[in-house]
C-alpha positions in Angstrom: 312.6 251.9 -1.0 314.7 253.8 2.2 314.0 253.1 5.9 312.6 256.8 6.5 310.0 258.3 8.9 308.1 256.8 11.3 306.6 253.0 11.4 303.2 253.3 11.3 301.8 249.5 11.0 297.7 250.6 11.7 298.3 253.4 8.6 299.4 250.4 6.6 296.8 247.7 7.9 294.0 250.0 7.2 295.0 251.0 3.6 294.9 246.7 2.8 290.8 246.7 5.0 289.8 249.9 3.0 290.3 248.0 -0.6 289.0 245.3 0.6 285.9 247.0 1.6 283.2 247.0 -0.9 283.3 251.5 -0.7 286.6 251.1 -2.8 284.5 249.9 -5.6 284.2 253.4 -6.8 287.7 253.7 -6.9 288.3 250.3 -8.6 285.6 251.6 -11.4 287.9 254.9 -11.7 291.7 253.1 -12.3 289.6 250.2 -14.6 288.1 253.4 -16.6 292.0 254.8 -16.6 293.4 251.5 -17.7 295.2 251.0 -14.3 293.1 247.5 -13.1 291.9 244.9 -15.2 288.5 245.1 -16.4 287.8 241.7 -14.8 287.5 243.4 -11.5 284.7 245.4 -12.3 282.3 245.2 -9.3 285.4 244.1 -6.9 285.5 244.6 -3.8 282.5 242.4 -3.7 280.4 242.6 -0.4 281.9 241.0 2.8 281.1 237.3 3.6 279.6 237.0 0.0 279.0 233.4 -1.5 282.2 232.1 -3.2 284.1 234.9 -2.1 287.4 234.7 0.1 289.4 237.9 1.4 293.3 238.0 2.6 294.5 240.4 4.3 298.6 240.5 4.9 300.4 242.7 7.2 303.9 242.6 6.8 306.3 245.1 9.1 309.9 245.3 10.0 309.6 246.9 13.2 307.1 248.6 16.0 304.5 251.5 15.9 306.8 254.7 16.6 306.1 257.9 17.5 304.8 259.9 14.2 303.7 263.5 13.8 301.3 264.6 11.6 300.0 267.9 10.8 297.1 269.9 12.4 293.7 269.1 10.3 294.3 273.9 9.7 297.8 273.0 7.8 296.1 269.8 5.8 293.3 271.5 3.6 291.6 275.1 2.8 293.6 278.3 1.4 297.8 279.1 2.7 299.4 282.6 2.6 301.7 281.0 0.1 301.5 282.3 -3.4 303.8 280.6 -6.6 304.4 283.1 -9.6 305.7 281.2 -12.2 306.8 281.3 -16.2 304.6 279.3 -18.4 307.2 276.5 -19.0 308.1 276.8 -14.9 311.7 277.4 -15.8 311.4 280.1 -13.0 309.1 279.8 -9.8 308.8 282.3 -6.8 306.9 281.3 -3.9 306.0 284.7 -2.0 304.3 285.0 1.7 302.0 287.3 2.4 303.7 289.2 5.4 301.6 291.8 6.8 303.0 293.9 10.1 301.0 291.0 12.5 302.4 288.9 10.9 305.4 289.2 13.2 307.8 287.7 11.6 310.5 290.1 10.4 312.5 292.4 12.0 313.5 295.2 8.7 311.6 298.1 7.2 309.0 297.4 4.9 306.3 299.1 3.1 303.8 299.8 4.7 300.1 298.0 4.4 300.8 294.7 3.8 304.3 293.1 2.3 305.8 289.9 0.7 308.5 287.8 1.5 310.1 286.3 -1.4 312.2 283.5 -2.3 314.0 282.2 -4.0 315.8 285.2 -5.9 313.2 287.6 -6.6 313.4 289.4 -10.1 313.8 292.9 -8.9 316.7 291.9 -6.2 320.6 290.6 -6.3 320.0 288.7 -3.0 318.1 285.3 -2.8 315.7 286.8 0.0 313.5 290.2 -0.8 310.8 292.4 0.8 308.0 294.1 -2.0 304.6 295.5 -1.4 303.4 293.6 -4.8 303.0 289.7 -5.6 305.5 289.4 -9.0 302.7 289.8 -11.3 301.1 292.8 -9.7 304.5 294.7 -9.3 304.6 297.6 -10.9 308.0 297.3 -12.0 307.7 294.3 -13.5 304.3 295.3 -15.3 305.4 294.8 -19.1 306.0 290.9 -17.9 302.8 290.8 -16.4 300.8 288.7 -19.1 304.0 285.9 -18.6 303.6 285.1 -15.4 301.3 282.7 -13.7 299.9 283.5 -10.1 298.1 281.5 -7.6 297.5 281.3 -3.9 297.6 277.8 -2.8 295.9 275.8 -1.0 297.7 273.6 2.4 298.0 270.7 0.1 299.6 272.2 -3.1 302.0 273.8 -0.8 303.1 270.4 0.3 303.0 269.2 -3.4 305.8 271.7 -3.6 307.6 271.9 -0.7 308.6 270.0 2.7 307.2 271.7 6.1 310.7 271.9 6.9 312.0 274.0 3.8 308.2 276.0 3.9 309.7 277.1 7.9 313.0 277.3 7.2 312.8 279.7 3.8 309.6 281.3 3.9 309.9 282.0 7.4 313.4 282.1 9.3 314.8 283.4 6.6 312.5 286.6 6.8 314.5 287.4 9.6 318.2 289.6 9.2 319.7 287.3 11.5 320.4 284.0 10.1 321.1 282.3 13.4 317.2 282.3 14.2 316.4 281.2 10.5 316.4 277.0 12.2 315.4 278.3 15.7 312.5 279.8 13.4 311.8 276.7 11.1 311.6 273.9 14.0 309.4 276.1 15.8 306.9 276.6 13.0 307.0 272.9 12.6 306.2 271.9 15.7 303.4 274.4 15.8 301.8 272.6 12.7 302.1 269.0 14.1 300.8 267.0 16.4 302.1 263.7 18.0 300.5 260.2 17.8 301.9 257.5 20.6 302.6 254.1 19.5 300.3 253.0 22.4 297.8 254.9 20.2 298.6 253.4 17.3 298.5 249.8 18.6 294.7 250.6 19.7 293.8 251.7 16.1 295.5 248.5 14.6 293.9 245.9 17.1 290.6 247.7 16.5 291.2 247.7 12.6 291.9 243.6 12.7 288.9 243.0 14.8 287.2 244.8 12.1 288.9 242.5 9.7 288.0 240.0 11.5 284.3 240.5 12.1 284.1 241.4 8.1 285.2 237.4 7.4 288.8 238.6 6.3 291.4 236.0 6.4 294.2 238.0 8.2 298.4 236.9 7.9 300.9 238.6 9.8 304.7 238.4 9.2 307.1 239.9 11.2 310.3 240.3 9.6 313.3 240.4 11.9 311.1 242.1 14.9 313.0 242.2 17.7 310.8 244.1 19.5 308.5 241.0 21.9 305.5 243.5 22.2 305.3 243.9 17.9 305.6 240.3 17.8 302.2 239.9 20.4 300.4 242.4 18.8 300.8 240.7 14.7 300.2 237.4 16.7 297.0 239.1 18.2 296.0 240.5 14.3 296.7 236.8 12.6 293.1 234.8 12.1 295.3 232.3 14.2 298.5 231.1 15.2 299.0 229.5 12.3 298.6 232.8 10.2 301.6 234.2 11.6 305.0 234.2 10.8 308.3 235.1 13.1 311.2 235.4 9.8 314.8 236.3 8.9 316.4 237.4 6.0 315.3 235.0 3.4 313.0 232.9 5.3 310.6 235.8 4.4 310.0 233.6 0.9 309.4 231.1 2.5 306.8 232.7 4.6 304.7 233.9 1.3 305.3 230.4 -0.2 303.1 229.4 2.6 300.4 231.8 2.8 300.1 231.1 -1.0 299.6 227.6 -0.5 297.2 228.2 2.3 295.2 230.3 -0.3 294.9 227.9 -2.2 293.7 225.5 0.1 291.3 227.6 1.7 289.8 228.5 -2.0 289.7 224.5 -2.7 287.6 223.5 1.0 285.2 226.6 0.2 
């Protein structure tokens, strides 16, 4: 695991709670049918507070909720302007962006009507950036290769499966400019246009709401702060725990002891139930 991105305790807790909710039965059934989950888990998760049933949620973090930037919904779904052209074996892949004059990102003479900016190397160009008024499959000069090209306009989720927003902003938008001094500026401008900011206070409020929902559902919640230095984050973890005894502030290998204590506590709860 690599420390990267923005800590989002609320998101991890949300997924943990979601996988304990009865509405996850359909997902579990699908995983069973695909051989990823043991058939013994059929019909689980059971309803909340059902007889002879106990649900446990363990939240562990090594920090605090941090500022996060998320994609605006319009860039998270639906069609994108990016077309992917590839050979059947995937050895050659070309990304093109429809760039009509109203697109405004380029500053060079291009064919009239809709044009396309290409990256990586276009098969008819010596450089790794090119303007054409056809995608590769529809390019008259590549007609003899048309049946060897698989072409698809990508949805935004498909774009992000292929590349990062930084790559998209730099290579498909920034490099449309002739002046390479502007490429990075365009990349970051596009990145910020695509994202919105989620502040720690919002995440903390979400975490409190999620923990409250877990308690109302009868879920036993344990929390662990692994070498957490921020007092506010530790206080929030303590607040989320089922009780003060369900909260652990640990460092180094003490975390193993914490999990051992949680396992022992769960076993005792099962016996008393």
